[in-house]
C-alpha positions in Angstrom: -27.7 5.5 15.4 -25.4 6.7 18.2 -25.6 10.3 19.3 -21.8 10.6 19.0 -19.8 9.1 16.1 -18.8 5.5 16.5 -15.3 6.5 15.1 -13.7 9.9 15.4 -10.4 11.5 14.6 -8.3 12.3 17.6 -4.8 13.7 17.9 -3.6 10.1 18.2 -5.5 8.5 15.3 -8.9 7.1 14.4 -10.6 6.4 17.7 -13.5 4.3 18.9 -14.5 6.0 22.2 -16.9 3.3 23.3 -14.1 0.6 23.2 -11.2 3.0 23.8 -9.4 1.6 20.7 -7.5 3.4 18.0 -7.1 2.2 14.4 -3.6 2.7 13.0 -2.7 5.3 15.6 0.2 7.7 14.8 0.9 8.2 18.5 1.2 5.6 21.3 -2.2 4.5 22.7 -3.4 1.8 25.1 -5.1 -0.4 22.4 -4.4 -0.3 18.7 -5.9 -2.2 15.7 -3.5 -2.3 12.8 -4.6 -2.6 9.2 -1.2 -3.5 7.7 2.5 -3.4 8.5 3.7 -0.4 6.5 5.4 2.0 8.8 2.9 4.8 8.4 0.2 2.6 9.7 2.0 0.3 12.2 4.0 2.2 14.7 5.7 1.2 18.0 4.9 2.5 21.4 1.3 1.3 22.0 0.6 -1.1 24.9 -1.6 -3.6 23.1 -2.1 -4.4 19.4 -4.6 -6.4 17.3 -3.8 -7.4 13.8 -4.0 -10.2 11.2 -1.4 -13.1 11.8 0.7 -12.0 8.9 0.8 -8.4 10.0 1.7 -9.6 13.5 4.8 -11.4 12.1 5.8 -8.4 10.0 5.4 -6.0 12.9 7.6 -8.2 15.1 10.2 -8.2 12.4 10.1 -4.5 11.8 9.4 -3.1 15.3 10.7 -5.8 17.7 9.6 -9.0 19.5 8.5 -7.2 22.6 5.2 -5.9 21.1 2.1 -7.4 22.6 0.0 -8.4 19.6 -3.2 -10.4 19.5 -4.6 -11.7 16.2 -7.9 -12.1 14.4 -8.4 -14.2 11.4 -10.2 -12.6 8.4 -13.9 -12.6 9.2 -13.4 -13.5 12.9 -15.1 -11.1 15.4 -13.8 -9.8 18.7 -15.7 -7.7 21.2 -14.5 -4.9 23.4 -16.9 -3.2 25.8 -19.9 -4.2 23.5 -18.2 -3.1 20.3 -17.7 -5.8 17.7 -14.5 -5.6 15.6 -13.7 -7.8 12.6 -11.0 -7.8 9.9 -11.6 -8.2 6.2 -9.1 -8.4 3.3 -8.0 -5.1 1.8 -5.8 -6.4 -1.0 -3.1 -3.9 -0.4 -0.2 -6.1 0.7 0.1 -9.5 2.4 -1.9 -9.4 5.7 -3.6 -6.1 5.0 -7.1 -5.8 6.4 -10.1 -3.4 6.6 -11.5 -2.9 10.1 -15.3 -3.3 10.5 -16.7 -1.8 13.7 -20.2 -2.4 14.9 -22.1 -1.1 17.9 -25.9 -1.2 18.6 -26.6 -1.8 14.9 -24.4 0.9 13.5 -21.5 -0.2 11.3 -18.4 1.7 10.3 -15.5 0.4 8.1 -12.0 1.8 8.0 -10.3 0.5 4.8 -6.7 1.3 5.5 -4.9 1.2 2.2 -6.5 -1.0 -0.4 -6.5 -2.1 -4.0 -8.7 -4.2 -6.3 -6.2 -5.8 -8.8 -5.1 -9.3 -7.9 -1.4 -9.4 -7.1 -0.7 -13.1 -6.4 0.5 -12.4 -2.9 -2.5 -10.7 -1.0 -6.0 -11.8 -0.2 -8.4 -10.1 -2.6 -10.2 -7.0 -1.4 -13.6 -7.8 0.2 -16.4 -5.3 -0.1 -17.9 -4.7 3.3 -21.4 -3.1 3.8 -21.5 -0.3 6.3 -23.2 3.0 7.2 -20.0 5.1 7.2 -16.9 4.3 5.2 -13.5 5.7 6.0 -11.4 5.2 2.9 -7.9 6.2 1.7 -7.7 8.1 -1.5 -4.0 8.2 -2.3 -4.8 8.3 -6.0 -8.2 9.9 -5.7 -8.2 11.8 -9.0 -9.6 10.6 -12.4 -6.2 10.9 -14.0 -5.2 7.8 -12.1 -6.6 4.8 -13.9 -4.3 1.7 -13.8 -3.7 -0.6 -16.7 -4.1 -4.3 -16.1 -1.1 -5.7 -14.2 -0.2 -8.0 -17.1 0.4 -5.0 -19.3 2.8 -3.5 -16.9 4.7 -6.7 -16.3 5.1 -7.1 -20.0 6.7 -3.7 -20.0 9.0 -4.6 -17.1 9.9 -7.9 -18.8 10.8 -6.1 -22.1 13.1 -3.7 -20.2 14.7 -6.5 -18.2 15.1 -8.7 -21.3 16.7 -5.9 -23.3 19.2 -5.0 -20.5 20.1 -8.7 -20.0 20.8 -9.1 -23.7 23.4 -6.3 -23.4 24.9 -7.5 -20.2 23.3 -4.7 -18.2 21.9 -5.2 -14.7 18.3 -4.2 -14.2 17.7 -2.4 -10.9 14.1 -1.7 -10.0 13.1 0.4 -7.0 10.1 -1.1 -5.1 8.9 -1.0 -1.5 10.6 -3.7 0.5 7.2 -5.0 1.8 4.5 -5.7 -0.7 5.7 -4.1 -4.0 9.0 -6.0 -4.0 7.2 -9.4 -3.6 4.6 -8.4 -6.2 7.4 -7.6 -8.8 9.1 -10.9 -8.0 5.9 -12.9 -8.5 4.8 -11.1 -11.7 8.0 -11.0 -13.8 9.2 -13.6 -16.3 11.8 -15.5 -14.3 13.3 -17.2 -17.4 15.1 -13.9 -18.3 17.6 -14.2 -15.4 18.0 -14.5 -11.7 16.2 -12.3 -9.1 18.5 -10.7 -6.6 17.4 -8.5 -3.7 18.6 -5.9 -1.2 18.8 -6.9 2.4 15.7 -5.0 3.3 13.7 -7.0 0.7 15.4 -10.2 1.8 14.2 -9.7 5.4 10.6 -9.2 4.3 10.8 -12.2 2.0 12.0 -14.4 4.8 9.2 -13.3 7.1 6.5 -13.8 4.5 7.8 -17.2 3.4 7.8 -18.2 7.1 4.1 -17.2 7.1 3.5 -19.6 4.2 3.7 -17.2 1.2 5.1 -18.8 -1.9 7.8 -16.7 -3.7 9.9 -17.5 -6.7 13.6 -18.3 -6.2 15.6 -15.2 -5.0 19.1 -14.4 -3.8 20.2 -12.0 -1.1 23.0 -9.7 -2.4 25.9 -9.8 0.0 29.5 -8.6 -0.2 30.4 -12.0 -1.5 28.0 -12.0 -4.4 30.2 -12.2 -7.6 30.0 -9.2 -9.9 29.2 -11.5 -12.9 26.0 -12.5 -11.2 24.5 -9.1 -11.8 24.9 -9.0 -15.6 21.5 -10.4 -16.5 19.8 -10.1 -13.1 16.8 -8.2 -11.9 17.8 -6.5 -8.7 15.0 -5.3 -6.4 15.9 -2.6 -3.9 14.2 0.0 -1.8 14.5 3.5 -3.2 16.9 4.6 -0.4 19.6 2.4 -1.9 19.6 4.1 -5.3 22.6 6.4 -5.9 24.6 4.9 -3.1 27.8 2.8 -3.0 25.5 -0.3 -2.7 24.1 0.3 -6.1 27.3 1.4 -7.7 28.8 -2.0 -7.3 26.1 -3.3 -9.8 27.5 -1.3 -12.8 26.7 -1.4 -15.6 23.0 -1.0 -14.7 19.8 0.6 -15.7 17.4 1.9 -13.1 13.6 1.8 -12.9 10.8 2.5 -10.3 7.5 0.7 -9.9 5.0 3.2 -8.4 1.6 4.8 -9.1 3.4 8.1 -9.2 5.0 7.1 -12.5 1.7 8.0 -14.0 2.9 11.6 -13.8 5.4 12.6 -16.6 6.7 15.4 -14.3 7.5 12.9 -11.6 9.3 10.6 -14.1 11.3 13.6 -15.5 12.5 14.7 -12.1 13.4 11.3 -10.7 16.9 10.0 -11.3 15.8 6.8 -13.0 15.9 5.5 -16.5 12.4 3.9 -16.6 9.1 4.3 -14.8 6.5 1.6 -14.5 2.9 2.5 -13.3 2.4 -0.3 -10.7 0.5 0.7 -7.6 -0.7 -1.2 -4.5 -3.4 1.4 -4.0 -6.8 1.7 -5.6 -7.1 4.0 -8.6 -10.0 6.4 -9.2 -12.4 3.8 -10.5 -11.6 1.3 -7.8 -12.1 3.9 -5.1 -15.6 4.8 -6.5 -16.4 1.1 -6.7 -15.4 0.5 -3.1 -17.7 3.4 -2.1 -20.6 2.0 -4.1 -20.3 -1.6 -2.9 -20.1 -0.5 0.7 -23.6 1.0 0.5 -22.3 3.7 2.8 -24.5 6.7 3.7 -21.4 8.7 4.5 -17.8 8.7 3.3 -14.8 10.1 5.0 -11.6 10.4 2.9 -8.2 10.2 4.4 -4.6 10.6 3.1 -4.3 11.5 -0.6 -6.4 13.8 -2.7 -9.0 14.0 0.1 -10.6 17.4 -0.6 -11.0 16.7 -4.3 -12.3 13.2 -3.8 -14.8 14.2 -1.2 -15.8 17.2 -3.3 -16.6 14.9 -6.2 -18.7 12.6 -4.0 -20.7 15.6 -2.7 -21.2 16.7 -6.3 -23.0 13.5 -7.1 -25.2 13.7 -4.0 -23.2 11.8 -1.3 -22.5 12.9 2.2 -18.7 13.1 2.2 -15.9 14.8 4.1 -12.1 14.8 4.3 -10.1 14.3 7.4 -6.4 15.0 8.1 -4.2 12.0 9.2 -0.5 11.2 9.4 -0.7 8.4 6.9 1.7 8.7 3.9 0.0 6.6 1.2 2.4 5.5 -1.5 5.0 8.2 -0.6 7.2 6.7 2.1 5.0 3.8 3.2 8.0 1.7 4.3 10.3 4.6 5.2 12.5 4.1 2.1 10.9 5.8 -0.8 11.0 9.5 -1.7 7.9 11.6 -1.2 5.7 12.8 -4.1 7.7 15.7 -5.6 5.3 16.8 -8.3 1.6 17.6 -8.2 -0.3 16.9 -11.4 -2.4 19.4 -13.2 -5.8 19.0 -11.5 -8.6 18.5 -14.0 -12.2 19.7 -13.4 -14.4 16.8 -12.7 -17.6 16.0 -14.5 -20.4 14.3 -12.7 -19.3 11.0 -14.2 -15.9 11.4 -12.5 -14.0 12.0 -15.7 -11.7 14.9 -16.3 -13.3 17.7 -18.4 -9.9 18.3 -19.9 -7.1 15.8 -20.1 -4.2 16.6 -17.7 -0.9 17.4 -19.3 
């Protein structure tokens, strides 16, 4: 093993000193490897970037065509100053990748954001063996255990179908990149048309140009007739709710698709009619499975319930620590959603990773 860590946490981001490369830096650097195109992980200002082909296209669309971005295909290896880098699917959103870093037999993996449930639009999460795992833990508490996606989409369909029968537009808030396309792909399109905000339309166009198949959708413009909204599902970023843009859709019912909808307090304090627990992040069980399948001797938790998650791992005999980063997790990942406004009641953890007492 190397005498100094292969990856470390610098003021600019996760750094590989041997290669002088940062992973998802939050300040401009010379060379950056990007896990995915959400704005808390892919930022402008660095001189050179490395990413998956889909992430490259999304970064150009979001941050400008002047970025210098090279690409690696999933599983392909690149070498910088003797350090081997490869990208492996993370399952978070289209193009999202984990970064595997190897030098002199030592292997680290930085997961970026990840999830295990198949979503119909992203390459499935691929477990990667390593000595040290750097993992997100946005939902790193045992109160976060997701239902199967089919269950959630049945709930969304029932809400949409009921609204459509009454001539009410169904407006659902979802991240413009990833969550919006997942909702489009998962709902029952026989209920009515799918209409989208301009921010969602932009991401749809980029992803379709990259070969992603999406169901039929329409971009809402000033010329869209009002009667088109009556039985429609309208997908919008959260920033457009409670604005003149949404007011034109009346009468409407609002909903949000987010892992934070697991919290009753969050739902009560959000100005929406319905909450659906649909997350693009790993839940408690998936986080633990990722740790187990990695075979890691050491785990470093970033963004989310880092202290509690690493505390649990230590309680079951693992070498685990938490590090502070500037990643936002599911709060504000594309710059349009509100931040998490309510903390849950934190349960004590048993050694099996289950709450000793159910949270309220």
